[in-house]
C-alpha positions in Angstrom: 34.8 4.5 -1.1 34.4 6.2 2.2 31.2 8.2 2.9 30.3 9.3 6.4 26.9 7.6 6.8 25.7 9.9 9.5 26.5 13.0 7.4 24.9 11.4 4.3 21.7 10.7 6.3 21.7 14.3 7.5 22.0 15.5 3.9 19.2 13.3 2.6 16.9 14.3 5.4 17.5 18.0 5.7 18.7 19.2 2.2 16.9 16.6 0.1 13.8 16.3 2.3 13.5 12.6 1.9 11.1 10.7 4.2 12.6 8.3 6.9 11.6 5.2 5.0 13.4 6.4 1.9 16.5 7.4 3.9 16.5 4.0 5.5 16.5 2.3 2.1 19.4 4.6 0.9 21.4 3.6 3.9 20.9 -0.1 3.2 21.8 0.3 -0.4 24.8 2.5 0.5 26.1 -0.4 2.7 25.9 -2.9 -0.3 27.7 -0.4 -2.5 30.4 0.3 0.0 31.1 -3.4 0.6 31.3 -4.1 -3.1 33.6 -1.2 -3.8 35.9 -1.7 -0.9 39.1 0.2 -1.6 38.0 0.9 -5.2 37.5 4.5 -6.3 34.0 5.9 -7.1 34.4 6.1 -10.9 32.1 5.6 -13.9 33.8 2.4 -14.8 33.5 0.9 -11.3 29.8 1.9 -11.0 29.2 0.3 -14.4 30.8 -2.9 -13.2 28.7 -2.8 -10.0 25.5 -2.7 -12.0 26.9 -5.6 -14.1 27.5 -7.5 -10.9 23.9 -6.9 -9.9 22.7 -8.1 -13.3 24.8 -11.3 -12.9 23.0 -11.9 -9.5 19.7 -11.8 -11.4 18.5 -8.5 -10.0 15.6 -7.0 -12.0 15.4 -3.4 -13.4 13.2 -2.2 -10.5 15.9 -3.2 -8.0 18.6 -1.7 -10.1 16.7 1.6 -10.1 16.9 1.7 -6.3 20.7 1.7 -6.6 20.5 4.3 -9.4 18.5 6.5 -7.0 21.1 6.2 -4.3 24.1 6.8 -6.7 22.4 9.9 -8.0 22.0 11.2 -4.4 25.6 10.3 -3.6 26.9 12.4 -6.5 24.7 15.4 -5.4 26.0 14.8 -1.8 29.6 14.9 -2.8 29.2 18.0 -4.9 27.4 19.7 -2.0 30.3 18.8 0.3 32.8 20.4 -2.1 34.0 17.1 -3.7 34.0 17.5 -7.5 33.1 14.0 -8.7 30.6 13.6 -11.5 30.9 9.9 -11.8 27.2 9.4 -12.5 26.5 12.0 -15.2 26.2 9.6 -18.1 24.0 7.0 -16.4 20.3 6.6 -17.1 17.6 4.8 -15.1 16.6 1.3 -16.2 13.2 0.7 -18.0 10.6 -0.1 -15.4 9.0 -3.5 -15.3 5.5 -4.1 -14.0 5.4 -7.1 -11.7 2.4 -9.4 -11.8 0.0 -8.4 -9.1 -2.4 -10.9 -7.8 -4.9 -9.0 -5.5 -6.6 -10.3 -2.4 -10.3 -11.0 -2.7 -12.7 -9.5 -0.1 -13.2 -13.0 1.3 -9.4 -13.5 1.7 -9.2 -10.1 3.5 -11.9 -11.2 5.9 -10.1 -14.4 6.6 -6.9 -12.4 7.4 -8.9 -10.2 9.8 -10.2 -13.3 11.7 -6.8 -14.7 12.5 -5.3 -14.3 16.0 -1.6 -15.0 16.3 0.4 -15.9 19.4 3.2 -13.5 20.4 5.8 -14.0 23.1 5.9 -12.2 26.4 7.7 -8.8 26.5 9.3 -7.7 29.8 6.6 -7.7 32.4 3.9 -8.1 29.8 2.6 -11.6 29.8 2.3 -13.8 26.7 -1.5 -13.5 26.8 -1.6 -9.8 27.1 1.1 -9.3 24.5 -0.8 -11.4 22.0 -4.1 -9.5 22.8 -2.5 -6.1 22.4 -0.5 -6.9 19.2 -3.4 -8.7 17.6 -5.6 -5.7 18.2 -3.1 -3.3 16.8 -2.1 -5.4 13.8 -5.6 -6.4 12.8 -6.8 -2.8 13.0 -3.9 -1.8 10.8 -4.9 -4.5 8.3 -8.5 -3.3 8.3 -7.4 0.3 7.9 -5.2 -0.7 4.9 -8.0 -2.8 3.4 -10.8 -0.4 3.9 -9.1 2.9 2.9 -6.3 1.9 0.4 -3.8 4.0 2.4 -0.1 3.3 2.3 1.5 1.6 5.3 3.6 4.5 6.5 0.6 6.9 6.3 -1.1 4.7 8.9 2.0 3.9 11.0 2.7 7.6 11.3 -0.9 8.5 12.1 -1.4 10.5 15.4 -4.5 10.5 17.5 -5.4 14.1 16.9 -6.0 13.4 13.2 -8.8 11.0 13.8 -12.4 12.3 13.9 -14.5 9.3 14.9 -17.8 11.2 14.9 -17.3 12.4 11.4 -15.8 9.1 10.2 -12.8 10.9 8.8 -9.0 10.6 9.2 -6.6 13.4 8.1 -3.5 12.0 6.5 -0.5 14.3 6.9 2.5 12.1 6.5 1.8 11.3 2.8 4.2 10.3 0.0 3.6 13.5 -2.0 3.5 15.8 1.1 -0.1 16.8 0.4 -2.7 16.4 3.1 -5.7 14.1 2.1 -8.5 12.4 3.9 -9.7 8.9 4.4 -13.3 8.2 5.1 -14.0 5.4 7.6 -17.0 3.4 8.7 -17.8 0.6 11.1 -16.3 -1.8 12.2 -13.1 0.2 11.6 -14.4 3.1 13.7 -14.9 0.9 16.7 -11.5 -0.7 16.4 -9.8 2.7 16.1 -11.7 3.9 19.2 -10.2 1.0 21.2 -6.7 1.9 19.8 -6.8 5.5 20.8 -8.5 5.1 24.2 -6.3 6.6 27.0 -3.8 8.1 24.5 -2.9 11.8 24.2 -3.6 13.7 21.0 0.1 13.7 19.9 0.5 10.0 20.5 0.8 7.6 17.6 -2.3 5.5 17.1 -0.4 2.3 16.6 2.5 1.4 18.9 4.8 -1.6 19.6 4.8 -3.1 23.1 7.8 -0.9 23.7 5.8 2.2 22.8 7.6 2.8 19.5 6.4 3.3 15.9 5.6 -0.1 14.2 8.2 -0.9 11.6 7.1 -2.1 8.2 9.4 -5.2 8.4 7.8 -6.3 11.7 4.3 -5.7 10.3 5.2 -7.6 7.1 6.4 -10.6 9.0 3.3 -10.9 11.1 1.2 -10.4 8.0 2.8 -13.3 6.3 2.2 -15.4 9.4 -1.4 -14.3 9.3 -1.8 -15.3 5.6 -0.4 -18.8 6.3 -2.8 -19.3 9.2 -5.7 -18.1 7.0 -4.7 -20.6 4.3 -3.8 -18.0 1.7 -1.0 -19.1 -0.7 -0.7 -15.8 -2.5 2.3 -13.5 -1.7 0.9 -11.2 0.9 2.6 -7.9 1.8 1.3 -4.5 3.2 1.0 -2.7 -0.1 -1.1 -5.5 -1.5 -4.0 -4.1 0.5 -3.7 -0.9 -1.5 -3.5 -2.7 -4.8 -6.6 -4.8 -3.9 -8.5 -1.7 -2.7 -7.9 0.2 -5.9 -8.7 -2.7 -8.2 -11.9 -3.6 -6.3 -13.1 0.0 -6.6 -12.5 0.0 -10.3 -14.2 -3.4 -10.7 -17.2 -2.0 -8.7 -17.6 0.7 -11.4 -16.0 3.7 -9.5 -14.6 6.2 -12.0 -10.8 6.1 -12.3 -10.5 9.8 -11.6 -12.3 9.2 -8.3 -10.0 6.3 -7.5 -7.0 8.4 -8.2 -8.3 11.1 -5.8 -9.0 8.5 -3.0 -5.5 7.0 -3.4 -3.8 10.4 -3.4 -2.3 10.1 -6.9 -1.4 13.6 -8.2 -1.3 12.2 -11.8 -4.2 10.1 -12.9 -1.8 8.3 -15.3 -0.3 6.6 -12.2 -3.7 5.1 -11.5 -4.1 4.0 -15.1 -0.6 2.4 -15.3 -0.9 0.6 -11.9 -4.4 -0.6 -11.7 -6.6 -0.3 -14.7 -5.0 -3.3 -16.4 -5.9 -5.4 -13.4 -9.6 -4.7 -13.9 -9.8 -6.2 -17.4 -13.3 -7.5 -17.1 -14.5 -4.1 -16.0 -12.9 -2.5 -19.1 -14.7 -5.0 -21.2 -18.1 -4.2 -19.6 -17.4 -0.5 -19.9 -16.8 -0.9 -23.7 -20.2 -2.7 -23.9 -21.9 0.5 -22.7 -21.0 2.3 -25.9 -24.2 2.8 -27.9 -22.8 1.3 -31.1 -21.5 -1.7 -29.3 -24.4 -2.2 -26.8 -27.0 -2.8 -29.5 -25.0 -5.8 -30.7 -24.6 -7.3 -27.2 -26.8 -10.2 -26.3 -29.6 -8.8 -24.1 -29.0 -11.5 -21.5 -25.4 -10.2 -21.1 -26.8 -6.7 -20.4 -29.2 -8.2 -17.8 -26.3 -10.0 -16.2 -24.3 -6.8 -16.0 -27.2 -5.0 -14.3 -27.6 -7.9 -11.8 -23.8 -7.7 -11.0 -24.0 -4.0 -10.5 -26.8 -4.4 -7.9 -25.1 -7.4 -6.2 -21.9 -5.3 -5.8 -23.7 -3.5 -3.0 -24.0 -6.8 -1.0 -27.4 -5.8 0.3 -28.1 -9.3 1.5 -25.5 -8.7 4.3 -26.9 -5.4 5.3 -29.7 -5.8 7.9 -31.0 -2.3 7.1 -32.6 -3.6 3.9 -35.1 -6.1 2.8 -33.6 -7.3 -0.5 -34.9 -9.8 -3.0 -33.7 -10.5 -6.6 -35.1 -13.1 -9.0 -34.2 -13.9 -12.6 -35.2 -16.4 -15.3 -36.1 -16.6 -19.0 -34.1 -13.4 -19.8 -36.0 -11.6 -17.0 -34.6 -9.8 -14.0 -36.6 -8.3 -11.1 -35.5 -7.0 -7.7 -37.2 -5.4 -4.7 -35.3 -3.3 -2.2 -36.9 -1.6 0.8 -35.5 0.0 3.9 -36.3 -1.9 7.2 
């Protein structure tokens, strides 16, 4: 199979309107397909054998679907270029499997943000300066992901002009569904972003490599894994895990799922349900207990415990703006909150 990679990239980018990250994935998958096919023709039988080959390697359905996606675009590309080859008409995508997601706790995220890594020198930039600049950029990106639930590419593509520090708002333009949305930010993220954009022009990217280029997800992922090891976190840590953790923690804090969907930028609330609601099982259980027919049969001490947890979710003991005291005992709960 011979496909002009440059022409294929042009087609995916211009005619299909795919984002750079998706085009990059297509090119990688195209390389695997081309090497396997070699001199073989692009036929239904050969493609079927290719998927069988992937199965024998132990590849899961989600991985197979990435190849399905590329094959579908290859057929459209060939037809667009005047080559009548409908080799993929009879294929269907594979049933999706939901991988087990183990989210990061707020305490683990804080540990990640405390880690400073050592990076090598770059050109005339000393080892110490390189480490300082990259730690600042990467830690700010980690905080941005953890505090907003944004996707990595939305942050990596962010330009200075879209940050309003005074209003505590960031405009996200490079989104997955092409629709602009907003992320609301607070301290200490505001101060970190202020340091990142200092001296930059409005059109500049907020986050840059030492070479002044956009930060690649692979590079960010590598340093994130190093950061996790240094923090003593044994979970599999990757950029999108911040988004999973953010969404689940919002649901567990009692935020309505429709609001969570809006914050995440999900056009269909079903996406939020499918991806995150099952992770907040205890929250669903407590929500069920609020039903009037169920609540009257719940032990009163359990209801008091739920009220206490709802108040504690605000972590007022860490907020110096409040005097906060809570006491309990003998099926009794009392708390006092005043503004300093």
